[in-house]
C-alpha positions in Angstrom: -72.8 74.9 -80.0 -69.7 74.3 -78.0 -66.5 75.7 -79.4 -63.8 73.4 -80.7 -60.1 73.9 -80.1 -58.3 75.1 -83.1 -55.2 72.9 -82.5 -56.5 69.6 -81.2 -59.9 69.7 -82.7 -61.4 68.5 -79.3 -64.1 69.9 -77.1 -62.9 71.9 -74.1 -64.1 69.1 -71.6 -62.1 66.5 -73.4 -59.2 68.9 -73.6 -59.0 69.0 -69.8 -59.3 65.2 -69.5 -56.5 64.8 -72.0 -54.2 67.2 -70.2 -54.7 65.4 -66.9 -53.8 62.1 -68.6 -50.7 63.7 -70.1 -49.7 65.1 -66.7 -50.2 61.7 -64.9 -48.2 59.9 -67.6 -45.4 62.5 -67.4 -45.3 62.2 -63.6 -45.0 58.4 -63.8 -42.2 58.6 -66.4 -40.3 61.1 -64.3 -40.7 58.9 -61.2 -39.5 55.8 -63.0 -36.5 57.8 -64.4 -35.4 59.1 -61.0 -35.9 55.8 -59.2 -33.9 54.1 -61.9 -31.2 56.7 -61.7 -31.0 56.4 -57.9 -30.8 52.6 -58.3 -28.0 52.8 -60.8 -26.1 55.3 -58.7 -26.4 53.1 -55.7 -25.3 50.1 -57.6 -22.3 52.0 -59.0 -21.3 53.2 -55.6 -21.6 49.6 -54.1 -19.6 48.3 -57.1 -16.9 50.8 -56.5 -16.4 49.9 -52.9 -17.6 46.4 -52.4 -17.9 43.1 -54.2 -21.6 42.4 -53.6 -22.9 43.5 -57.1 -20.5 41.1 -58.7 -21.4 38.4 -56.2 -25.0 38.9 -57.0 -24.5 37.9 -60.6 -22.6 34.8 -59.8 -23.8 31.2 -59.2 -24.9 30.4 -55.7 -21.8 28.3 -54.8 -19.3 30.9 -56.2 -21.2 33.8 -54.6 -21.0 32.1 -51.2 -17.3 31.5 -51.6 -16.6 35.1 -52.6 -18.8 36.5 -49.9 -16.6 34.8 -47.3 -13.4 36.0 -49.0 -11.5 38.1 -46.5 -9.9 41.1 -48.1 -7.8 43.8 -46.3 -9.7 47.0 -45.7 -9.4 49.2 -48.7 -8.4 46.5 -51.2 -11.9 45.3 -52.0 -11.9 46.9 -55.5 -8.8 44.8 -56.5 -8.4 41.2 -57.6 -7.1 39.3 -54.7 -4.1 38.0 -56.5 -2.6 41.5 -56.9 -3.0 42.4 -53.2 0.3 42.5 -51.4 -0.6 42.4 -47.7 2.9 42.5 -46.3 6.3 44.0 -47.0 9.8 43.6 -45.7 13.0 45.6 -45.0 15.2 44.1 -47.7 16.9 46.6 -50.0 16.3 46.2 -53.7 18.8 47.1 -56.5 18.0 49.9 -58.9 19.0 47.8 -61.9 19.9 44.3 -63.0 17.3 42.8 -60.6 16.7 39.1 -61.3 13.5 37.9 -59.7 14.4 34.2 -60.4 17.9 34.7 -58.9 16.4 36.4 -55.8 14.1 33.5 -55.1 17.0 31.1 -55.1 19.0 33.1 -52.7 18.7 32.6 -48.9 16.8 35.5 -47.4 17.4 36.9 -43.9 14.8 35.4 -41.5 15.2 37.7 -38.5 15.6 41.4 -37.7 17.9 43.2 -35.3 16.8 46.7 -34.4 18.9 48.9 -32.1 18.4 52.4 -30.8 21.9 54.0 -31.2 23.9 57.1 -30.6 27.3 57.9 -32.1 29.0 57.8 -28.7 28.4 54.0 -28.5 29.5 53.3 -32.1 32.2 50.7 -31.1 29.8 48.9 -28.8 27.2 48.7 -31.5 29.8 47.6 -34.1 30.6 44.6 -31.8 26.9 43.8 -31.5 26.1 43.9 -35.2 29.3 41.9 -35.9 27.8 38.9 -34.0 24.7 38.8 -36.3 25.5 37.2 -39.7 24.2 39.2 -42.6 22.8 36.0 -44.2 20.4 35.6 -41.4 19.6 39.1 -40.1 18.4 42.4 -41.4 19.9 45.3 -39.3 18.0 48.5 -38.6 19.5 51.4 -36.6 17.4 54.0 -34.9 19.5 57.1 -34.6 18.3 59.0 -31.6 21.0 61.7 -31.8 20.5 62.5 -35.5 24.0 61.5 -36.5 24.0 59.1 -39.4 26.9 59.9 -41.7 29.6 59.0 -39.2 28.5 55.3 -39.3 29.4 55.0 -42.9 32.9 53.7 -42.4 31.7 50.5 -40.8 31.7 47.5 -43.2 28.1 46.7 -42.6 26.7 50.2 -42.6 25.5 50.2 -46.3 23.4 47.1 -45.8 21.8 48.5 -42.6 18.6 50.5 -42.6 19.2 53.9 -40.9 16.3 55.9 -39.4 16.9 59.1 -37.6 14.8 61.1 -35.2 16.3 63.2 -32.4 15.8 62.2 -28.8 13.3 59.4 -29.5 13.4 55.9 -27.8 13.5 52.6 -29.5 9.8 52.1 -28.7 8.9 55.3 -30.5 10.8 54.0 -33.5 9.4 50.5 -33.2 5.8 51.7 -33.0 6.2 53.7 -36.2 8.5 51.7 -38.3 8.1 48.0 -37.2 4.4 47.5 -38.0 3.6 43.8 -37.9 2.8 43.8 -41.6 6.2 45.3 -42.4 8.2 42.7 -40.4 5.9 39.8 -41.2 8.7 38.2 -43.3 10.9 37.7 -40.2 10.5 34.9 -37.7 12.1 36.8 -34.9 12.5 40.5 -34.0 15.3 41.6 -31.7 14.7 45.1 -30.3 17.8 45.9 -28.3 19.4 48.7 -26.4 22.9 49.8 -27.5 24.8 49.3 -24.3 25.1 45.5 -24.5 28.2 43.4 -24.4 28.0 40.3 -26.6 31.3 38.5 -26.0 29.5 35.3 -24.8 26.5 35.6 -27.1 25.8 33.7 -30.3 22.6 34.6 -32.1 22.3 31.3 -34.0 22.7 29.2 -30.9 20.3 31.5 -29.0 17.6 31.0 -31.6 18.1 27.2 -31.5 17.4 27.3 -27.8 14.4 29.6 -28.3 12.9 27.2 -30.9 13.7 24.1 -28.9 12.0 25.6 -25.8 9.1 27.1 -27.7 9.7 30.6 -26.5 7.6 33.3 -28.1 9.1 36.1 -26.0 12.6 35.9 -24.7 15.9 37.6 -23.8 19.5 36.6 -23.2 20.4 36.3 -19.5 22.6 39.0 -18.0 26.1 38.2 -16.7 25.6 38.8 -13.0 29.2 39.8 -12.3 29.5 42.4 -15.1 26.0 43.8 -15.7 23.9 46.5 -14.4 21.0 44.3 -13.3 17.6 46.0 -12.9 15.7 42.8 -12.0 17.6 40.0 -10.3 15.4 37.4 -12.1 17.0 38.4 -15.5 20.5 37.5 -14.2 22.1 34.4 -15.5 21.5 31.1 -13.8 24.5 28.9 -14.4 22.6 25.7 -13.6 19.8 26.1 -16.2 19.3 26.7 -19.9 16.2 28.8 -19.5 14.2 30.5 -16.7 11.2 32.7 -16.8 11.1 36.5 -17.1 11.7 39.2 -19.8 12.2 42.9 -19.5 12.4 45.5 -22.2 16.2 46.0 -22.5 17.0 43.2 -24.9 13.8 41.4 -25.8 13.3 39.0 -28.7 9.8 38.4 -30.1 8.5 35.8 -32.4 6.5 37.0 -35.4 3.2 36.2 -33.7 4.1 37.7 -30.3 5.4 40.9 -31.9 2.0 41.4 -33.7 0.4 41.3 -30.3 3.0 43.4 -28.5 2.9 46.1 -31.2 -0.7 46.7 -30.5 0.0 47.0 -26.8 2.7 49.6 -27.2 1.1 53.0 -26.6 1.8 55.6 -29.3 2.5 58.4 -26.8 4.2 56.4 -24.0 7.6 56.2 -25.7 9.6 54.8 -22.7 7.3 51.7 -22.5 7.8 51.3 -18.8 5.3 48.8 -17.4 5.1 46.9 -20.8 7.3 44.1 -19.5 4.8 43.3 -16.7 2.1 42.6 -19.4 4.2 40.8 -22.1 2.8 37.5 -20.9 -0.5 38.2 -22.5 1.2 38.1 -25.9 2.9 34.8 -25.3 0.6 32.9 -27.7 -0.4 30.5 -24.9 0.9 29.8 -21.4 3.2 32.6 -20.4 4.8 30.3 -17.8 6.1 28.2 -20.7 6.4 30.6 -23.7 8.3 33.5 -22.0 11.8 33.0 -20.7 15.4 34.1 -20.2 18.0 32.0 -22.1 20.8 31.3 -19.6 23.1 29.4 -22.0 23.5 32.5 -24.2 24.1 35.6 -22.1 25.0 39.2 -22.4 26.4 42.1 -20.4 24.3 45.2 -19.6 27.0 47.9 -19.6 24.7 50.5 -18.2 26.2 53.3 -20.3 24.6 56.8 -20.3 22.6 57.1 -23.5 19.3 58.9 -23.9 19.2 62.2 -22.1 23.0 62.7 -22.2 24.6 64.8 -25.0 27.2 67.4 -25.7 26.2 71.0 -26.3 28.9 71.1 -29.0 31.4 68.5 -30.3 34.3 70.6 -29.3 33.3 70.9 -25.6 34.7 68.7 -22.9 33.1 66.2 -20.6 32.3 69.0 -18.1 29.9 70.6 -20.6 27.8 67.6 -21.1 24.1 68.1 -20.5 22.6 65.3 -18.4 18.8 65.0 -18.4 18.7 61.4 -17.2 16.8 62.4 -13.9 14.1 64.0 -16.0 14.0 61.0 -18.4 13.6 58.6 -15.4 10.8 60.8 -13.9 9.0 60.8 -17.3 9.4 57.0 -17.6 7.9 56.5 -14.1 4.9 58.8 -15.0 4.4 56.8 -18.2 4.4 53.6 -16.3 1.6 54.8 -14.0 -0.4 56.0 -17.0 0.0 52.7 -18.8 -1.2 50.9 -15.7 -4.3 53.1 -15.5 -5.0 52.6 -19.1 -4.8 48.9 -18.7 -7.1 48.9 -15.8 -9.6 51.0 -17.6 -9.4 48.8 -20.6 -10.1 45.7 -18.5 -13.1 47.4 -16.9 -14.7 48.6 -20.1 -14.2 45.6 -22.3 -17.0 43.3 -21.3 -15.9 40.7 -23.8 -12.4 40.3 -22.5 -11.4 37.9 -19.8 -8.1 37.6 -17.9 -6.8 34.0 -18.3 -4.4 34.6 -15.3 -7.0 35.8 -12.8 -10.0 34.2 -11.1 -13.4 34.9 -12.7 -14.4 37.1 -9.7 -11.5 39.5 -10.0 -11.0 41.0 -13.5 -8.2 43.4 -12.7 -4.6 42.6 -13.4 -2.0 42.8 -10.6 1.1 44.9 -11.1 
């Protein structure tokens, strides 16, 4: 007679069969558990970073609508109504802020940004004095690190001051004038400090810009008083506008600046060569949308700025350090490098075409 198990009361052969069944069942249960856990984990991960699980539970029409909803990268977990895509440079009070009152007030619609040193304080004061505070936000880029000595000017408290020693306006602009930050402003003036504005009126200037449809522009240079780098930027007394813009006193529309900002190279801080390619950001025909405004003109004073500084404040003019030759050499080297980068970009981007060249030649002339 075959022995029986004391616990189960089953023959030994049936015992083995029963154990196999239990093992198979346990394996299936574990498999289902782990598959379910992985599925839930994946679903949680997707839900954390995307909107697709939510979309999947929606009706077909609503799901299609939400699937095509464009959200800024990183904002997908948020409801769209709370996403603030842009900012501005307007200062806010620490107390007694009235949102309703702010909405009724006229907000500045343009930005004036100037790279400045304390040596040109009076010149800069005259420039800023021409730009009404109701229409312009003022931002000063202090390349000499001196900020406190500007505090006695009436407009200093409403200006935004950014300081970094021995940096150019393009270095500042690339880092502090991101298109999303200045998206509230219709026009962005990015000027040098050594500019005479006796015959310049910003309001009249922008009227001409809008009338002519200029996306990238600059005031003409007074031929008799200015240091003129390019004769084509000099004032033409017989016209209102002619075509060309350099990088001394450019004015960009909101759309043009978004394009130009991307073209500015992070490490090429002098931006030489940029003016030759500005036409690609003209939002259309560069022969029509880029121009020099002759009716509102300025004087380029040609004062020594970047690269010239005193060793100490007490020292005389003879102790000034003049590194302008080195600055000019660096600027020229950057221009050649920018040219090379542009040419390489054209060659390697098979999807880009040059609207100003024949289809056969895809390189850009300099």
